[in-house]
C-alpha positions, 0 to 999 in steps of 0.5 A, spaced: 625 633 567 624 630 560 623 622 560 628 618 556 628 617 549 627 610 549 620 611 553 618 615 548 620 610 542 616 605 546 610 609 547 610 611 540 611 603 538 605 601 542 601 606 539 602 603 532 597 597 530 599 590 529 599 586 523 592 584 524 589 590 526 592 593 519 589 587 515 583 589 511 578 584 508 575 582 501 567 582 502 566 579 495 569 575 490 567 574 482 568 567 480 568 566 473 570 558 473 571 553 478 575 547 476 576 540 480 582 537 477 583 529 478 586 523 475 584 516 474 587 509 473 584 503 470 585 497 466 584 500 459 582 506 456 575 504 454 573 501 461 576 507 465 573 513 461 566 509 462 567 509 469 569 517 470 563 519 465 558 515 469 560 518 475 559 525 472 552 523 469 551 521 476 553 528 479 549 532 474 543 528 476 545 529 484 546 537 482 539 537 479 536 533 486 540 537 491 536 542 495 538 548 499 545 548 494 549 555 495 547 560 490 551 566 488 548 573 489 549 575 482 549 570 476 549 562 475 553 557 473 552 552 467 551 545 468 558 542 470 562 540 464 567 534 464 573 535 459 579 530 458 586 532 457 590 530 451 594 526 455 594 519 457 599 513 460 598 506 458 602 500 461 598 494 459 599 488 464 601 492 470 598 496 476 597 502 471 594 499 465 591 506 463 592 513 466 588 519 464 587 526 467 580 530 467 577 537 469 570 538 472 568 545 470 563 550 473 563 556 468 559 562 469 553 563 464 556 570 462 563 569 462 564 570 455 562 577 456 567 577 462 562 577 467 562 572 473 558 570 479 558 574 485 559 571 492 560 573 499 567 570 501 564 566 506 558 564 502 563 562 497 567 558 502 561 554 504 559 553 496 566 550 495 565 545 501 558 543 498 560 542 491 567 538 493 562 533 497 557 533 492 563 531 487 566 526 492 559 523 493 558 522 485 565 520 483 565 513 487 567 507 483 562 502 483 562 496 487 562 491 481 568 495 478 575 493 479 582 496 478 579 503 477 582 508 482 580 515 482 583 521 485 580 522 492 582 529 493 582 533 486 585 539 486 580 545 487 581 551 483 578 558 483 578 562 477 576 569 479 575 576 475 574 581 481 574 582 488 570 587 493 574 592 494 578 591 487 585 591 488 591 592 484 595 586 487 602 589 489 606 586 495 603 591 500 596 590 498 597 582 498 600 583 505 594 587 507 589 583 504 593 576 506 588 573 510 582 574 505 587 571 500 588 565 504 581 564 505 580 564 498 586 560 496 584 555 502 576 555 500 574 548 502 577 549 509 572 551 514 576 557 518 582 561 516 583 565 522 587 560 525 593 560 520 599 563 523 603 569 519 608 564 517 603 559 514 600 565 510 606 568 508 608 561 505 601 561 501 603 568 498 610 566 496 607 561 492 604 566 487 607 565 480 604 571 477 608 576 474 604 582 474 599 586 479 593 584 475 594 577 476 594 572 482 597 565 481 596 562 489 597 555 491 596 551 497 596 543 498 590 541 494 587 548 492 589 554 489 586 561 487 587 564 480 585 572 479 585 575 472 583 582 472 577 584 467 581 588 462 587 583 462 581 577 461 579 581 455 586 582 452 588 575 453 582 571 451 579 569 457 582 564 462 585 560 456 592 562 458 592 560 465 588 554 464 594 552 459 600 554 463 597 552 470 591 548 471 593 543 465 600 543 467 598 542 474 593 536 472 599 533 468 604 533 474 599 530 479 597 525 474 605 523 472 606 523 480 600 519 481 603 514 476 610 514 479 608 513 486 603 507 484 608 504 479 614 505 484 610 502 490 608 496 486 614 495 483 618 495 490 614 490 492 615 485 486 622 486 486 623 483 493 618 477 491 622 476 485 629 477 488 627 471 493 624 467 488 628 461 486 627 460 478 625 453 477 624 449 470 619 453 466 618 459 471 624 462 468 621 465 462 615 467 465 619 471 470 623 474 465 617 476 461 614 480 467 621 483 468 621 485 461 614 488 461 615 492 467 622 495 465 618 497 458 613 500 463 618 504 467 622 506 461 615 509 458 613 513 464 620 516 464 620 517 456 613 521 457 616 525 463 622 527 459 617 529 453 613 533 457 619 536 460 622 538 454 615 541 451 614 545 457 621 548 457 620 550 449 614 554 452 615 562 453 619 564 459 613 564 464 610 557 462 617 554 463 617 558 470 611 555 472 612 548 470 619 548 473 616 551 480 610 545 479 616 540 479 619 542 485 613 543 489 611 536 488 618 533 488 618 530 481 626 530 481 626 525 487 621 520 484 624 520 477 631 518 481 627 513 484 624 510 478 631 510 474 634 506 480 628 501 480 629 501 472 637 499 473 635 494 478 630 491 473 636 491 468 640 487 472 635 482 474 633 481 467 641 480 465 642 475 470 636 471 469 637 471 462 644 468 463 641 463 468 636 461 462 642 461 457 646 456 462 640 452 462 639 451 455 647 450 454 646 444 459 640 441 455 644 442 448 650 438 451 646 433 453 643 432 446 650 432 444 652 426 449 645 422 448 646 421 440 654 419 442 652 414 447 647 411 443 652 410 437 657 407 442 652 402 445 650 400 438 657 399 436 658 395 442 652 390 440 655 389 433 662 387 435 659 383 442 658 377 438 665 377 436 668 379 442 664 374 447 668 368 445 675 371 446 673 374 452 670 367 455 677 364 453 680 369 457 676 369 463 677 361 463 685 361 462 686 367 468 689 364 474 684 366 479 
């Protein structure tokens, strides 16, 4: 008697390897650049840049003095480079003051020849943690400097040229090497073995690349960009992905930080202003503050609209990337909140301006009344000598 078909099917299914057993691992990664992207807020451009550049110089010195720093199996990196993005937001007299975005870049010495530094994957992870910790130690605002806010968790980018084994990144291969890919995306995490299938799938679904020769993966504040060597030569290196993704993300993060910082400060101020009674000369001072913050909110929204318009005019892929970044960081909600705050500011400005005008009108009325009263008193003084005898006779003849 033969066994039921469902038993045979169960046995065959049990013999199949599960997804963990089917997965393969990358042993090495060839990294062309390591980029830490951050933002900074300070009182003005000169002072803010001075603080950041001082931190960068301290980083260079610390790197020279650090012993036991992780090194790749092949190749070496140039001295770290600090570059400022061609963007800033200026709002004097508010919590923002001046805001800018920057990159700290480690570039392989042989990158121009299309050759990066070769790392074992686990060693690269240790290096990523070590490098980030060193940067965070160097990029601390001096205790005697006030009003400068540095990005506490800069975004960590790995820009890779090759892997071992070399892989064409089809959906099948991405699933096959998913744990290794997540390990490289989350380069600063100590262990990726505890990631669930759902968590790994979400990271793989973040891929914005349109070809199997590229990867553009992101997690919370780390990302992996892979450009195959042939494509690297055809597209002038990393320049395209740097502009389309690395720079765009830095700008979105900086704009997001500005909106959150300004919005939080404005919310608290709005509560104070609404509870504050306008007395005497305080009206004009309060009106000046309201107008200044309304101008700053309008400037933030204007720059965001300009950035959005500029990116929507780019070629299709850059536009797709930018829209994905806006959605990822929920910029639409922040913009909506800022518009609401701006509406409240305009209402308060109109109301306060009306109060000031009413007060001015009362003073004008008094200025009109006082001269009339003075003229009446003067006339009374002139006719009083004539009226006084007549009034005395009248009072004496009155029957009391």
